[in-house]
C-alpha positions as CSV (number, residue, x, y, z in Angstrom):
1,M,-144.6,-61.9,-76.6
2,A,-146.4,-62.4,-73.1
3,M,-148.2,-65.2,-74.8
4,F,-145.1,-66.8,-76.2
5,A,-143.3,-66.7,-73.1
6,L,-146.3,-68.4,-71.3
7,I,-146.1,-71.3,-74.2
8,D,-142.7,-71.5,-73.6
9,K,-142.6,-71.6,-69.6
10,K,-145.1,-74.6,-70.3
11,Y,-143.3,-76.5,-72.6
12,Y,-140.4,-75.7,-70.1
13,H,-142.5,-77.5,-67.1
14,I,-143.5,-80.4,-69.5
15,N,-139.9,-81.0,-70.4
16,M,-139.0,-81.0,-67.0
17,T,-141.3,-83.3,-66.1
18,D,-140.4,-85.9,-68.9
19,Q,-136.8,-85.6,-68.0
20,I,-138.2,-86.3,-64.3
21,L,-140.0,-89.2,-65.2
22,S,-137.7,-90.5,-67.5
23,Y,-134.8,-90.3,-64.9
24,Q,-133.2,-93.8,-64.5
25,V,-132.5,-95.4,-61.4
26,I,-131.5,-99.4,-61.3
27,N,-132.6,-100.3,-65.0
28,N,-136.1,-98.3,-64.6
29,S,-137.4,-95.1,-65.1
30,L,-138.6,-92.9,-62.3
31,G,-142.0,-93.0,-64.2
32,A,-142.1,-96.9,-64.0
33,Y,-141.8,-96.6,-60.6
34,I,-144.7,-94.4,-60.0
35,W,-146.8,-96.6,-62.4
36,A,-145.7,-99.8,-60.4
37,A,-146.3,-98.0,-56.9
38,S,-149.9,-96.7,-58.3
39,I,-150.8,-100.4,-59.5
40,F,-149.5,-101.6,-56.3
41,V,-151.4,-99.0,-54.0
42,V,-154.4,-99.8,-56.2
43,S,-154.5,-103.7,-56.3
44,F,-153.8,-103.3,-52.2
45,L,-156.8,-101.2,-51.5
46,T,-159.0,-102.8,-54.2
47,L,-158.4,-106.2,-52.3
48,K,-158.8,-104.8,-48.8
49,T,-162.0,-102.9,-50.0
50,V,-163.4,-106.4,-51.4
51,K,-162.4,-108.4,-48.4
52,R,-164.2,-106.0,-46.1
53,I,-167.3,-106.1,-48.3
54,V,-167.5,-109.6,-48.9
55,I,-166.9,-110.3,-45.1
56,G,-169.5,-107.6,-44.2
57,K,-172.2,-109.3,-46.4
58,L,-171.4,-113.0,-45.8
59,S,-170.9,-112.9,-42.1
60,K,-174.5,-112.5,-41.9
61,K,-175.4,-115.7,-43.6
62,D,-175.1,-119.2,-42.2
63,G,-173.5,-122.3,-43.9
64,V,-171.2,-122.1,-46.7
65,C,-171.6,-118.5,-47.2
66,K,-170.3,-118.3,-43.2
67,L,-167.4,-120.6,-44.0
68,V,-166.4,-118.4,-47.1
69,A,-166.6,-115.1,-44.8
70,K,-164.2,-117.2,-42.1
71,L,-161.7,-117.7,-45.0
72,I,-161.3,-114.5,-46.3
73,K,-160.7,-112.9,-43.0
74,S,-158.3,-115.4,-41.9
75,I,-156.1,-114.7,-44.8
76,G,-153.2,-112.3,-43.0
77,W,-151.6,-109.1,-44.2
78,F,-148.7,-110.5,-45.9
79,F,-150.9,-111.9,-48.6
80,Y,-152.5,-108.7,-49.4
81,F,-149.0,-107.2,-49.4
82,F,-147.1,-109.5,-51.5
83,L,-149.7,-110.5,-54.2
84,P,-149.9,-106.6,-55.5
85,L,-146.7,-106.6,-55.0
86,Y,-145.9,-109.4,-57.7
87,F,-148.3,-107.4,-59.9
88,A,-146.5,-104.4,-59.5
89,I,-143.2,-105.8,-60.2
90,Q,-144.2,-107.2,-63.7
91,F,-144.2,-103.5,-64.9
92,I,-140.7,-102.8,-63.7
93,Q,-137.3,-104.4,-64.4
94,L,-135.6,-105.8,-61.2
95,T,-132.6,-107.3,-61.2
96,P,-132.5,-111.2,-61.3
97,G,-132.0,-112.4,-58.0
98,L,-134.5,-109.7,-56.4
99,D,-137.1,-110.6,-58.9
100,K,-136.6,-114.3,-58.3
101,S,-136.9,-113.7,-54.9
102,V,-140.5,-111.8,-54.6
103,S,-141.6,-114.4,-57.2
104,Y,-140.6,-117.1,-54.6
105,I,-141.8,-115.5,-51.8
106,T,-145.4,-114.8,-53.7
107,L,-145.4,-118.4,-54.6
108,I,-144.9,-119.8,-50.8
109,I,-147.4,-117.4,-49.3
110,V,-150.0,-118.5,-51.8
111,A,-149.3,-121.9,-51.7
112,Y,-149.6,-121.8,-47.8
113,Y,-152.9,-119.8,-48.0
114,T,-154.3,-122.3,-50.8
115,V,-153.4,-125.1,-48.4
116,K,-155.2,-123.6,-45.4
117,I,-158.0,-122.7,-47.4
118,L,-158.2,-126.5,-48.1
119,Q,-157.9,-127.4,-44.8
120,A,-160.5,-125.4,-43.6
121,I,-163.1,-126.7,-46.3
122,L,-161.9,-130.2,-45.2
123,D,-162.4,-129.4,-41.6
124,Y,-165.6,-127.7,-42.5
125,S,-167.1,-130.6,-44.6
126,S,-165.6,-133.5,-41.9
127,E,-167.5,-131.3,-38.7
128,K,-170.8,-131.9,-40.8
129,I,-170.3,-135.7,-41.2
130,V,-169.4,-135.8,-37.7
131,Q,-172.4,-133.8,-36.7
132,K,-174.6,-135.8,-38.8
133,G,-173.3,-139.1,-37.1
134,R,-174.0,-137.8,-33.7
135,E,-177.4,-137.1,-34.8
136,E,-177.9,-140.4,-36.2
137,K,-176.2,-142.1,-33.2
138,N,-173.8,-143.4,-35.6
139,D,-170.1,-143.3,-35.4
140,Y,-168.1,-141.1,-37.7
141,S,-164.7,-141.0,-35.7
142,I,-162.7,-142.5,-38.3
143,V,-163.4,-139.4,-40.6
144,K,-160.8,-137.6,-38.0
145,L,-158.4,-140.0,-39.2
146,I,-159.0,-139.5,-43.0
147,N,-159.2,-135.9,-42.6
148,K,-155.5,-135.9,-41.1
149,V,-154.3,-138.1,-43.8
150,I,-155.8,-135.6,-46.4
151,K,-154.3,-133.1,-44.8
152,M,-150.8,-134.6,-44.9
153,V,-151.3,-135.3,-48.4
154,I,-152.1,-131.7,-49.5
155,W,-149.3,-130.3,-47.5
156,I,-147.0,-132.8,-49.3
157,V,-148.4,-131.7,-52.7
158,A,-148.1,-128.2,-52.1
159,V,-144.3,-128.5,-50.7
160,L,-143.5,-130.9,-54.0
161,I,-145.3,-128.0,-56.2
162,V,-143.2,-125.2,-54.7
163,L,-139.8,-127.3,-55.0
164,Q,-140.5,-127.7,-58.5
165,N,-141.1,-124.2,-59.4
166,F,-137.9,-123.6,-57.4
167,G,-136.1,-125.6,-59.8
168,Y,-135.3,-129.0,-57.8
169,N,-135.9,-132.5,-59.6
170,V,-139.0,-133.5,-58.2
171,S,-138.9,-136.9,-60.0
172,S,-135.8,-137.9,-58.0
173,L,-137.2,-136.9,-54.6
174,L,-140.1,-138.8,-55.2
175,A,-138.3,-141.3,-55.9
176,G,-135.7,-141.6,-52.8
177,V,-139.0,-140.9,-50.9
178,G,-140.8,-144.2,-52.2
179,I,-137.6,-146.2,-51.4
180,G,-137.6,-144.7,-48.0
181,G,-141.6,-145.0,-47.9
182,I,-141.0,-148.8,-48.7
183,A,-138.6,-149.5,-45.7
184,I,-140.8,-147.5,-43.3
185,A,-143.7,-149.7,-44.6
186,V,-141.7,-153.1,-43.6
187,A,-140.8,-151.5,-40.6
188,L,-144.0,-150.5,-39.5
189,Q,-146.4,-153.4,-41.2
190,N,-148.0,-154.3,-37.9
191,V,-148.8,-150.8,-36.8
192,L,-150.2,-150.3,-40.8
193,S,-151.9,-153.3,-40.8
194,D,-154.1,-151.8,-37.7
195,V,-154.3,-148.6,-39.8
196,F,-155.8,-150.2,-42.9
197,A,-158.0,-152.4,-40.3
198,A,-159.5,-149.0,-38.7
199,F,-160.5,-148.2,-42.3
200,S,-162.2,-151.3,-42.7
201,I,-164.2,-151.2,-39.6
202,Y,-165.3,-147.5,-40.7
203,F,-166.5,-148.5,-44.0
204,D,-167.8,-151.7,-43.3
205,K,-169.2,-151.2,-40.1
206,P,-169.4,-154.5,-38.3
207,F,-170.1,-152.0,-35.1
208,Q,-170.1,-149.0,-34.0
209,V,-169.3,-147.3,-30.5
210,G,-172.3,-148.1,-28.1
211,D,-172.8,-151.5,-29.4
212,F,-172.3,-154.4,-27.3
213,I,-170.1,-157.1,-29.2
214,I,-168.6,-160.6,-28.2
215,L,-165.4,-161.7,-29.6
216,G,-163.9,-165.0,-28.7
217,D,-164.0,-165.0,-24.9
218,D,-164.2,-161.5,-24.2
219,M,-167.3,-159.3,-24.2
220,G,-168.0,-155.7,-23.7
221,T,-169.5,-152.3,-25.0
222,V,-167.5,-150.2,-27.6
223,K,-166.4,-147.2,-26.2
224,N,-163.8,-145.8,-29.1
225,I,-162.8,-146.8,-32.1
226,G,-159.3,-145.6,-32.7
227,I,-156.5,-145.5,-35.2
228,K,-154.8,-148.6,-34.0
229,S,-156.8,-150.0,-31.1
230,T,-160.5,-150.4,-30.2
231,R,-161.3,-150.0,-26.7
232,L,-164.2,-152.1,-25.0
233,K,-165.8,-151.7,-21.4
234,T,-166.2,-155.1,-20.3
235,L,-169.1,-156.3,-17.8
236,Q,-166.5,-156.4,-14.8
237,G,-165.7,-152.3,-15.4
238,Q,-162.2,-152.7,-16.8
239,E,-161.3,-151.4,-20.3
240,L,-160.3,-154.0,-23.1
241,V,-157.9,-152.9,-25.9
242,V,-158.0,-155.1,-28.8
243,P,-156.0,-154.6,-31.9
244,N,-157.8,-153.4,-34.9
245,K,-156.3,-156.0,-37.1
246,E,-157.7,-158.8,-34.4
247,L,-161.2,-157.7,-34.9
248,T,-161.7,-157.9,-38.7
249,E,-159.8,-161.4,-38.6
250,T,-162.3,-163.0,-35.9
251,R,-166.0,-163.4,-35.6
252,V,-167.9,-160.7,-33.9
253,H,-170.9,-161.1,-32.1
254,N,-172.5,-157.8,-32.4
255,Y,-175.9,-157.8,-30.3
256,K,-177.0,-154.2,-30.5
257,R,-177.9,-155.3,-33.8
258,M,-180.6,-157.6,-32.7
259,E,-184.2,-156.8,-33.2
260,K,-185.2,-159.2,-30.4
261,R,-183.3,-161.5,-28.3
262,R,-184.1,-165.2,-28.2
263,V,-183.4,-166.6,-24.3
264,V,-183.4,-170.3,-23.4
265,F,-182.7,-171.4,-19.8
266,G,-183.6,-174.3,-17.8
267,F,-184.2,-175.4,-14.1
268,G,-184.9,-178.7,-12.4
269,V,-187.4,-180.1,-9.8
270,I,-186.7,-183.0,-7.7
271,Y,-187.8,-186.8,-8.6
272,D,-190.4,-186.2,-5.5
273,T,-192.3,-184.0,-7.2
274,P,-195.8,-185.2,-8.0
275,A,-197.0,-186.1,-11.4
276,E,-199.9,-183.5,-11.5
277,K,-197.6,-180.9,-10.3
278,L,-195.5,-181.8,-13.3
279,K,-198.2,-181.1,-15.9
280,A,-198.9,-177.8,-14.2
281,I,-195.4,-176.1,-14.1
282,P,-195.7,-175.3,-17.5
283,E,-198.6,-173.2,-17.4
284,M,-197.1,-171.8,-14.0
285,V,-194.3,-170.5,-15.8
286,K,-196.1,-169.2,-19.1
287,N,-198.3,-167.4,-16.7
288,V,-195.0,-165.4,-14.9
289,F,-194.6,-163.7,-18.8
290,T,-198.5,-162.1,-18.3
291,G,-198.1,-158.5,-18.2
292,M,-194.4,-158.1,-19.0
293,E,-193.6,-155.6,-21.5
294,N,-191.6,-156.5,-24.5
295,V,-191.4,-160.1,-23.6
296,E,-193.2,-162.9,-25.3
297,A,-192.8,-166.6,-23.9
298,D,-192.3,-169.4,-26.8
299,R,-192.7,-172.5,-25.1
300,V,-192.1,-174.5,-21.9
301,H,-191.3,-178.2,-21.7
302,F,-190.3,-180.9,-19.5
303,V,-187.4,-182.3,-21.5
304,K,-185.3,-184.9,-19.8
305,F,-184.7,-186.8,-16.7
306,S,-181.5,-185.8,-15.1
307,D,-179.3,-187.7,-12.3
308,S,-181.0,-185.6,-10.0
309,S,-183.4,-183.9,-11.3
310,L,-186.5,-183.6,-13.9
311,D,-185.5,-181.0,-16.1
312,F,-187.6,-178.2,-17.9
313,E,-186.4,-175.8,-20.6
314,V,-187.9,-172.5,-21.0
315,V,-187.8,-170.3,-24.4
316,Y,-188.7,-166.8,-24.5
317,H,-188.3,-163.4,-26.8
318,I,-187.0,-160.0,-25.9
319,K,-188.1,-157.2,-28.1
320,S,-184.6,-155.3,-27.2
321,S,-180.8,-155.5,-27.9
322,D,-180.1,-153.9,-24.4
323,Y,-178.0,-156.1,-22.3
324,D,-179.0,-154.5,-18.9
325,F,-182.9,-154.9,-19.9
326,Y,-182.4,-158.7,-20.8
327,M,-180.4,-159.3,-17.3
328,D,-183.1,-157.3,-15.5
329,T,-185.9,-159.5,-16.9
330,Q,-183.9,-162.9,-16.6
331,Q,-183.9,-161.9,-13.0
332,T,-187.5,-161.1,-12.7
333,I,-188.6,-164.3,-14.1
334,N,-186.5,-166.3,-12.1
335,L,-187.6,-164.4,-8.9
336,A,-191.2,-165.3,-10.2
337,I,-190.5,-168.8,-10.8
338,K,-189.3,-169.6,-7.3
339,E,-191.9,-167.3,-5.8
340,K,-194.6,-169.8,-7.5
341,F,-193.0,-172.9,-6.6
342,D,-192.3,-172.0,-3.0
343,Q,-196.2,-171.4,-3.0
344,E,-197.3,-174.6,-4.7
345,K,-194.9,-176.6,-2.5
346,I,-192.6,-177.6,-5.7
347,E,-189.1,-178.1,-4.6
348,M,-186.0,-177.0,-6.9
349,A,-183.4,-179.5,-7.4
350,F,-179.7,-179.3,-6.5
351,P,-177.1,-182.1,-7.2
352,T,-177.5,-185.2,-4.6
353,Q,-176.7,-188.6,-4.6
354,T,-179.2,-191.1,-2.9
355,V,-177.5,-194.5,-1.7
356,Y,-179.7,-197.3,-1.3
357,V,-178.5,-200.1,1.2
358,K,-179.4,-203.5,1.5
359,K,-178.3,-205.6,4.5
360,I,-178.2,-209.3,3.7
361,V,-178.3,-211.2,6.9
362,D,-176.9,-214.7,6.4
363,K,-178.8,-216.9,8.4
364,L,-177.6,-219.9,7.6
365,K,-175.7,-221.5,10.4
């Protein structure tokens, strides 16, 4: 009899448990809520544990592994809350409004963190390119512009995907944006021309930061290549701002790209200089170049008879594209020629006029 009483008591407890678990609360049994809650807790703890393990292992490494660890670490708590919640509610029946709200919130969170991850990968790639540019002394400043444009495109695509899942007609929205974009493009065509010119300068690379260039009557060292304009530092020291469009439509002389510079200059001596010294001048000038590093004399010639001087022309080459080195070299050559001529009593010419007056005396009486 005691055994039957024990069995009846056991079945009684089972029936009570079944009744409790089958108790209905807002279209779901209590057991379904417990099952969903268990899935939520297990999913949440699993994600947090995986996060901790992955970050711990990848943080000790460099490169891409460290980037992945940084990305996982940047994910906030609400991601780990709503994602398990989304999985859990699949096992219970919610009211249409609540179910839709949770789905929308989860979609927004997933879209947000997807964009953030893509942006972090983009920043990492851009930084690698810019760092490589610094090592190679090349200009990759336009990479930042491309980075910003791609980020903006990613955000636009993410917003459109979210809106489409919300039930909005994305096609009509895109059509409206397209018409508005055309209107904006027409209004900002000059600005956009400079922006596209910046892309052209980046990919074609006619010059880079640090190059000495000449365009028209202006010249200077490139200090910055921006989205709309390029800034030069002129020889006088002021900053010259040139629209990018103008730089792509005019001839640009880039002296930084020269492997060597050909220099031509001239000087004149007075007509009273003896012929023997005129013959000796070419050799005197060539001797000036002896011992000079990265400088090669080409030729020295007596070229013409000018109005007030006997003119010589000198041609030499400098194995450097540096403008300061060129000016220092020219100065050294000029001083050496002047010093040599002073020693040899050769007088440099300057513009003069000699007037010969012949007086005729009329002796006729």
